[in-house]
C-alpha positions as CSV (number, residue, x, y, z in Angstrom):
1,M,16.3,-31.1,44.3
2,D,16.8,-28.4,42.5
3,I,13.6,-27.3,40.8
4,A,15.0,-24.6,38.2
5,V,15.9,-27.1,35.6
6,W,12.2,-28.7,35.1
7,P,9.1,-27.0,33.3
8,E,7.1,-24.3,35.1
9,W,3.5,-25.4,35.3
10,P,1.3,-23.9,33.6
11,L,3.7,-23.9,30.9
12,R,4.5,-20.5,29.5
13,F,5.1,-20.2,25.6
14,G,6.5,-16.5,25.5
15,A,5.0,-14.2,22.5
16,L,7.0,-15.9,19.5
17,F,4.0,-18.8,20.2
18,H,1.4,-17.0,19.5
19,V,3.2,-15.1,16.4
20,G,3.7,-18.5,15.0
21,L,0.0,-19.6,15.3
22,A,-1.3,-16.8,13.9
23,L,1.7,-17.1,11.0
24,I,0.1,-20.6,10.3
25,L,-3.5,-19.7,10.3
26,T,-3.1,-16.7,8.0
27,A,-0.9,-19.0,5.4
28,L,-3.9,-21.4,6.0
29,A,-6.6,-18.4,5.0
30,G,-4.6,-17.4,1.9
31,E,-4.5,-21.3,0.9
32,A,-8.2,-21.4,1.6
33,C,-8.8,-18.7,-1.0
34,R,-6.2,-19.9,-3.6
35,R,-8.3,-23.3,-3.4
36,A,-11.6,-21.2,-3.5
37,K,-10.6,-19.2,-6.6
38,L,-10.1,-16.0,-4.4
39,P,-6.9,-14.1,-4.3
40,G,-4.6,-15.1,-1.2
41,V,-4.1,-11.6,-0.2
42,S,-8.1,-11.6,0.9
43,G,-7.7,-14.6,3.0
44,Y,-4.4,-13.0,4.4
45,A,-6.8,-9.8,5.4
46,A,-9.6,-12.3,6.7
47,A,-7.0,-13.9,9.0
48,G,-5.9,-10.4,10.3
49,L,-9.2,-9.4,11.1
50,L,-9.9,-12.7,13.0
51,L,-6.8,-12.6,14.9
52,G,-7.1,-8.6,15.9
53,P,-9.0,-6.9,18.6
54,M,-12.3,-7.9,16.6
55,L,-12.6,-11.5,17.5
56,L,-9.4,-13.7,19.0
57,G,-7.6,-10.5,20.7
58,W,-4.2,-12.0,19.8
59,F,-2.9,-8.7,18.7
60,D,-4.4,-5.4,19.8
61,T,-4.6,-2.1,18.6
62,T,-0.5,-1.6,19.9
63,A,1.0,-3.9,17.6
64,L,0.8,-1.4,14.3
65,T,3.5,0.3,16.5
66,T,5.3,-2.5,18.0
67,Y,6.1,-4.2,14.7
68,R,5.9,-0.8,12.6
69,S,9.1,-1.8,11.1
70,V,8.4,-5.1,9.7
71,L,5.2,-3.2,7.8
72,D,7.7,-0.4,6.8
73,L,10.2,-3.1,5.6
74,C,7.5,-4.9,3.5
75,L,6.5,-1.7,2.0
76,V,9.4,-0.1,1.1
77,L,10.6,-3.3,-0.4
78,L,7.6,-3.9,-2.9
79,L,7.6,-0.1,-3.5
80,F,11.5,0.0,-5.0
81,E,10.6,-3.0,-6.8
82,L,7.3,-1.5,-8.1
83,G,9.6,1.9,-9.0
84,I,11.9,-0.4,-11.1
85,R,9.4,-1.3,-13.0
86,L,7.9,1.9,-13.8
87,D,9.3,3.5,-16.7
88,V,8.4,7.1,-16.9
89,R,9.3,7.5,-20.2
90,W,6.5,5.4,-21.3
91,F,4.5,8.5,-20.3
92,R,6.3,10.4,-23.2
93,A,5.6,8.1,-25.6
94,N,2.0,7.8,-24.6
95,P,0.8,10.7,-22.8
96,W,-2.9,9.7,-22.6
97,V,-1.9,7.2,-20.0
98,L,-0.5,9.6,-17.6
99,A,-3.5,12.1,-18.4
100,A,-5.9,8.7,-17.4
101,S,-4.0,8.8,-13.9
102,L,-4.0,12.4,-13.4
103,T,-7.7,12.4,-13.9
104,E,-8.6,9.7,-12.0
105,I,-6.6,10.8,-9.0
106,A,-8.3,14.3,-9.0
107,L,-11.8,13.0,-9.5
108,S,-11.3,10.4,-6.8
109,F,-10.0,12.9,-4.8
110,M,-12.7,16.1,-5.2
111,L,-15.8,13.2,-5.4
112,T,-14.9,12.1,-1.9
113,F,-14.0,15.2,-0.8
114,G,-17.5,16.4,-2.2
115,A,-19.7,13.7,-1.1
116,L,-18.0,13.8,2.7
117,R,-18.6,17.7,2.9
118,A,-22.2,17.1,1.4
119,I,-23.2,15.1,4.3
120,G,-21.5,17.4,7.1
121,V,-18.4,16.3,7.7
122,G,-15.6,19.0,8.5
123,T,-13.3,20.3,6.0
124,A,-9.8,18.8,7.2
125,L,-11.3,15.5,8.0
126,A,-12.8,15.4,4.7
127,L,-9.3,16.6,2.9
128,A,-7.6,13.9,4.4
129,V,-10.1,11.1,3.9
130,A,-9.8,12.2,0.2
131,A,-6.3,11.9,0.3
132,V,-6.0,8.6,1.6
133,A,-8.8,7.7,-1.3
134,V,-6.8,8.5,-3.9
135,G,-4.0,6.1,-3.0
136,T,-4.3,2.1,-4.3
137,S,-2.7,-0.6,-2.4
138,P,1.0,-1.9,-4.0
139,I,0.7,-4.8,-1.8
140,V,-2.3,-5.7,-3.3
141,V,-2.4,-5.3,-6.7
142,M,1.4,-6.7,-6.8
143,R,0.2,-9.9,-5.1
144,V,-2.5,-10.7,-7.6
145,A,-0.9,-9.6,-10.4
146,A,2.1,-12.5,-9.4
147,E,-0.4,-14.6,-8.3
148,Q,-2.4,-14.8,-12.2
149,R,0.9,-14.3,-13.8
150,A,-0.7,-11.2,-15.2
151,S,0.7,-9.5,-18.0
152,G,-0.5,-7.2,-20.8
153,Q,-2.1,-3.4,-21.4
154,V,-4.1,-3.5,-18.6
155,T,-1.4,-5.2,-15.9
156,D,1.5,-2.5,-17.3
157,R,-1.1,0.7,-16.9
158,L,-2.7,-1.0,-13.3
159,L,0.8,-1.3,-11.9
160,A,2.2,2.5,-13.3
161,L,-0.9,3.8,-12.1
162,C,-0.4,2.1,-8.9
163,A,2.4,3.5,-8.4
164,L,1.8,7.0,-9.2
165,N,-1.3,6.8,-6.9
166,A,0.5,5.9,-4.0
167,A,2.8,8.5,-4.4
168,A,-0.1,11.1,-5.3
169,S,-1.9,9.7,-2.1
170,V,1.4,10.3,0.1
171,V,2.2,13.9,-1.2
172,L,-1.7,15.0,-0.7
173,L,-1.8,13.8,3.0
174,K,1.4,15.5,3.5
175,L,-0.3,18.7,2.2
176,V,-3.5,18.1,4.3
177,M,-1.1,18.0,7.1
178,G,0.8,21.2,6.1
179,G,-2.6,22.7,6.6
180,L,-3.0,21.7,10.0
181,H,0.6,22.4,10.8
182,G,-0.7,25.9,9.4
183,T,-3.5,25.9,12.0
184,H,-1.2,24.8,15.0
185,G,2.2,26.1,14.0
186,G,1.8,29.1,11.5
187,G,1.5,29.3,7.9
188,F,5.3,29.6,7.1
189,L,5.5,26.1,9.0
190,A,2.3,24.9,6.9
191,L,4.2,26.1,3.3
192,L,7.7,24.3,4.5
193,H,6.8,21.3,6.0
194,P,5.6,19.6,2.9
195,L,8.3,21.3,0.7
196,Y,10.9,19.6,2.9
197,L,9.1,16.7,2.7
198,L,9.0,16.3,-1.0
199,V,12.6,17.7,-1.7
200,G,14.1,15.5,1.1
201,S,12.5,12.3,-0.2
202,I,13.8,13.2,-4.1
203,A,17.3,13.8,-2.5
204,C,16.8,10.4,-0.6
205,G,15.8,9.0,-3.6
206,V,18.9,10.0,-5.9
207,L,20.9,8.5,-3.3
208,I,18.7,5.3,-3.1
209,A,19.2,5.0,-7.1
210,G,22.9,5.6,-6.7
211,A,23.3,2.9,-3.9
212,Y,21.8,0.4,-5.8
213,T,23.6,1.4,-8.9
214,A,26.6,0.8,-7.5
215,L,25.5,-2.5,-5.6
216,R,24.6,-3.9,-9.0
217,K,28.1,-3.7,-10.1
218,I,29.5,-6.0,-7.5
219,V,26.9,-8.4,-6.7
220,D,24.2,-9.9,-9.0
221,P,20.9,-8.7,-8.5
222,A,19.2,-11.8,-9.1
223,S,21.8,-13.9,-6.9
224,E,21.3,-14.6,-3.1
225,Q,23.9,-11.7,-2.5
226,G,21.7,-9.8,-4.8
227,L,18.7,-10.2,-2.2
228,A,20.8,-10.0,1.0
229,A,22.3,-6.4,-0.1
230,I,18.7,-5.1,-1.3
231,I,17.3,-5.8,1.7
232,A,20.4,-4.4,3.7
233,L,19.9,-1.4,1.5
234,M,16.4,-0.9,2.4
235,L,17.5,-1.3,6.3
236,V,19.9,1.2,6.3
237,A,17.4,3.4,4.4
238,M,14.7,3.2,6.4
239,P,16.3,4.6,9.7
240,I,17.9,7.2,7.9
241,L,14.4,8.3,6.5
242,S,12.8,8.1,9.7
243,A,15.6,10.5,11.4
244,L,15.1,12.6,8.7
245,R,11.0,12.7,9.5
246,L,10.7,11.7,6.2
247,P,8.0,9.5,4.8
248,V,9.7,5.9,3.9
249,V,7.6,4.9,1.5
250,L,8.2,7.6,-0.9
251,A,11.8,7.5,-1.6
252,P,12.3,3.9,-2.5
253,L,9.2,4.5,-4.5
254,I,11.4,7.6,-6.4
255,G,14.6,5.9,-6.0
256,G,13.2,2.5,-8.2
257,A,11.8,4.8,-10.9
258,L,15.1,6.6,-11.1
259,V,17.2,3.5,-11.7
260,K,14.5,2.7,-14.5
261,W,14.8,5.9,-15.8
262,F,18.5,6.0,-16.3
263,D,18.8,2.2,-17.4
264,P,15.8,0.8,-19.0
265,R,16.4,-2.4,-19.9
266,P,14.4,-5.1,-18.2
267,H,15.8,-5.5,-14.5
268,L,16.2,-8.7,-12.7
269,W,15.1,-9.3,-9.2
270,P,16.3,-11.7,-7.1
271,T,14.2,-15.0,-7.6
272,Q,14.5,-15.5,-3.6
273,F,12.2,-12.3,-3.2
274,G,9.3,-14.4,-4.1
275,S,9.5,-16.3,-1.2
276,V,10.9,-13.5,1.3
277,G,8.0,-10.9,0.0
278,G,5.5,-13.7,0.1
279,I,6.4,-14.4,3.9
280,L,6.6,-10.5,4.2
281,V,3.1,-9.8,3.1
282,I,1.2,-12.6,5.2
283,V,2.8,-11.1,8.2
284,T,2.0,-7.2,7.2
285,F,-1.8,-8.4,6.7
286,M,-1.7,-10.5,9.8
287,L,-0.7,-7.4,12.1
288,A,-2.7,-4.8,9.6
289,G,-5.8,-6.7,11.3
290,S,-4.9,-5.4,15.1
291,A,-5.6,-1.9,13.9
292,A,-9.4,-2.8,13.5
293,S,-11.6,-2.8,16.5
294,M,-15.4,-3.3,16.1
295,G,-16.1,0.2,17.9
296,Q,-14.0,2.1,16.1
297,L,-15.6,0.1,12.6
298,M,-19.1,1.0,13.7
299,A,-17.8,4.5,14.3
300,G,-16.6,5.4,11.0
301,A,-18.8,2.7,8.7
302,G,-21.2,5.2,7.3
303,L,-18.7,7.8,6.1
304,A,-16.4,5.0,5.3
305,V,-19.3,3.6,2.9
306,V,-20.0,7.4,1.4
307,A,-16.1,7.5,0.6
308,I,-15.8,3.9,-1.2
309,L,-18.7,5.0,-3.8
310,A,-17.2,8.1,-4.3
311,R,-13.9,7.2,-4.9
312,A,-15.2,3.9,-6.8
313,L,-16.9,6.7,-9.5
314,G,-13.7,9.1,-9.8
315,K,-11.2,6.0,-10.2
316,L,-13.7,4.3,-12.9
317,A,-14.7,7.8,-14.6
318,G,-10.6,9.0,-15.2
319,V,-9.6,5.9,-16.3
320,F,-12.7,5.5,-18.6
321,A,-12.3,9.2,-20.2
322,F,-8.8,8.7,-21.3
323,G,-8.5,4.8,-21.5
324,P,-9.8,4.6,-25.0
325,S,-7.4,7.5,-26.1
326,S,-4.5,5.6,-24.4
327,G,-4.9,2.3,-26.4
328,L,-7.8,0.4,-24.5
329,D,-10.8,-0.5,-25.7
330,Y,-13.9,0.3,-23.4
331,R,-14.3,-3.3,-21.8
332,K,-10.5,-3.1,-20.9
333,S,-10.7,0.8,-19.5
334,V,-13.6,-0.2,-17.5
335,A,-11.4,-3.3,-16.0
336,L,-8.5,-1.1,-15.2
337,G,-10.6,1.3,-13.2
338,V,-12.1,-1.7,-11.3
339,A,-8.6,-3.4,-10.5
340,L,-7.3,0.1,-8.8
341,M,-9.8,-0.4,-6.2
342,P,-7.7,-1.9,-3.4
343,L,-6.7,-0.1,-0.6
344,S,-4.8,-1.6,2.5
345,V,-1.7,-1.3,4.6
346,L,-0.4,1.9,3.5
347,A,-3.4,3.9,3.9
348,L,-3.3,2.4,7.9
349,L,0.6,3.4,8.5
350,Q,-0.5,6.4,6.9
351,V,-3.1,7.3,9.5
352,E,-0.9,6.2,12.2
353,D,1.4,8.6,11.3
354,V,-1.2,11.5,11.5
355,R,-2.5,10.1,14.7
356,L,1.1,10.5,16.1
357,L,1.3,14.1,15.3
358,Y,-2.1,14.9,15.7
359,P,-4.0,12.4,18.1
360,E,-7.2,14.1,18.4
361,F,-7.4,14.7,14.5
362,G,-6.5,11.0,14.2
363,E,-8.9,9.4,16.3
364,Q,-11.1,11.2,14.1
365,L,-9.8,10.0,10.9
366,Q,-8.4,6.4,11.8
367,P,-12.2,5.0,11.8
368,V,-13.2,6.5,8.6
369,V,-10.0,5.2,7.0
370,L,-10.2,2.0,9.2
371,G,-13.7,1.0,7.4
372,M,-12.4,1.7,3.8
373,V,-9.3,-0.3,4.6
374,V,-11.3,-3.7,5.6
375,V,-14.0,-3.3,2.7
376,L,-11.4,-2.5,0.1
377,G,-8.8,-4.8,1.8
378,L,-11.0,-7.9,1.6
379,F,-13.0,-7.2,-1.7
380,G,-10.7,-4.9,-3.5
381,A,-8.2,-7.9,-4.1
382,I,-11.1,-9.9,-5.6
383,A,-12.2,-6.8,-7.7
384,T,-8.1,-6.5,-9.0
385,R,-8.2,-10.5,-10.0
386,W,-11.8,-10.5,-11.9
387,A,-10.3,-7.1,-14.1
388,L,-7.5,-9.1,-15.0
389,L,-9.5,-12.2,-15.7
390,R,-11.9,-9.9,-17.6
391,S,-9.0,-8.4,-19.5
392,R,-7.6,-11.6,-20.7
393,E,-4.1,-11.2,-19.5
394,T,-3.7,-14.1,-16.8
395,R,-1.7,-17.1,-17.7
396,T,-3.8,-19.3,-15.1
397,E,-6.1,-22.0,-16.7
398,E,-8.9,-19.9,-15.4
399,T,-10.7,-17.5,-17.9
400,S,-13.5,-15.1,-17.2
């Protein structure tokens, strides 16, 4: 009898079995949070930690590298959408919004750097952590705003400041890396590399904006074909950016902002993107937890707490300083500062890029940022939701 036609014993299910189960558990964790009146992304983040090396070990630390393209695709789609929502002309009409953004970026960077240096952290590590701390998670902010169906003064400023924070964090960390290039490869490389990254990202952003504008003349962006065209455009852009050794997140954000700049009308976004984007977000948080091991968390916990407190003070003070001038009352200014707290997958991927270039330095940076992401990934979403409710800009039935 040919036994090849019968199942092997014990049964072998393959890698997809665990991925599918993990996806179900992550989705259920998000649903449990939603029913508990918490943001769904907090549940996704908690499930990612549960499935990772901290507890169940279904995904190990190599998952971040193995599934990197999935994480990048989720980020570039969201950042392109965020860029399309960012009307740069607004900063000319209300320069105090830009002043608030630049101030909270500067203060969160300087206070984080200063606090870490004050407790004896080395200059390079303190600068790198401060650069990451400037960012605000676009995934968390956009998902919480969408869940709460938020709109209004605080929500508009939150999305704009989130976009600028993400761009500033990427640029600042590249400049810090330029300093490391200077240490390892000479001063000329230290100057040339950040310049190449910035100019290259702007040039690719122009190309992405041009390609999107051309595609939009052929297919309706809100249609099924429009969704396929946008995803395909990003799938083409990602390997080009990787081949050019450019950050994959900056050019889509610039491209989206350029589309909005040349066509300030409201842009239709594929309705199907809500479902596709939602699945990508769940998968992203599910995989992000694979980066966290208990040993790394313990190693960076102390520095992470200091950085979180300094960062929070910088963001609150920066927004509060210019919030009233930009048209917000004091209550909404505080709410906007609180809403900027989330830090998540983008920070992890930034550190992963550093670790690939400089393994020794990356091993020092990773535990600190990981500690920050675990805290601000879980509770940052709750802070953003609270801020939107407090601002009375949600369209759910709940009130603050």
